[in-house]
Structure formats: structure tokens, C-alpha cells
C-alpha positions in Angstrom: -13.8 -15.1 1.1 -11.8 -17.8 2.8 -8.5 -19.1 1.4 -7.2 -22.5 2.5 -3.9 -22.4 0.5 -0.8 -23.2 2.5 1.6 -20.4 3.5 4.4 -21.8 1.4 2.2 -21.7 -1.7 0.9 -18.2 -0.9 4.5 -17.0 -0.6 5.3 -18.5 -4.0 2.2 -17.1 -5.8 -0.1 -14.5 -4.3 2.3 -12.8 -2.0 5.3 -12.8 -4.3 4.1 -9.8 -6.3 3.6 -7.7 -3.2 7.1 -8.6 -1.9 8.6 -7.5 -5.1 6.6 -4.2 -5.1 7.6 -3.5 -1.5 11.3 -3.8 -2.5 10.8 -1.5 -5.5 9.0 1.2 -3.5 11.1 0.8 -0.3 13.2 3.9 -0.8 10.5 6.1 -2.4 8.5 6.7 0.7 5.5 5.5 -1.3 2.4 4.4 0.6 0.2 1.8 -1.0 -2.2 -1.0 0.0 -4.6 -3.5 -1.5 -7.7 -4.0 0.5 -9.9 -7.1 0.3 -12.1 -9.1 2.6 -10.1 -12.4 2.7 -9.4 -14.7 5.5 -6.1 -16.7 5.0 -6.3 -19.8 7.2 -2.5 -20.2 6.9 -2.1 -16.8 8.6 -4.8 -17.1 11.2 -6.8 -20.3 11.4 -8.8 -19.1 14.4 -10.8 -16.5 12.4 
């Protein structure tokens, strides 16, 4: 899947939840991840 959304929009929408979760779990030594096969053009347009 290829996502062409701007980085500014991704930060306000898709990535906001993960930033909040990382702050919540920061001091708990928790390890978590979400895996998907997504190419974000705003992060690496050369892929």
C-alpha cells in the first residue's frame, strides 16, 4: 500500500496516536510495535 498524504497531515492524524502511546509507555519498559506493509511517500519518496 502506498500513502501519499503529507507529513504534516500524517503527524496530525495517523501518527498522533502512536506518539501518545509512546509517551504513556515511555517509563514502563514496554515493547510494542505495529507492523504493516505501507510506503509513506512523505517519509521516503524514493521507494
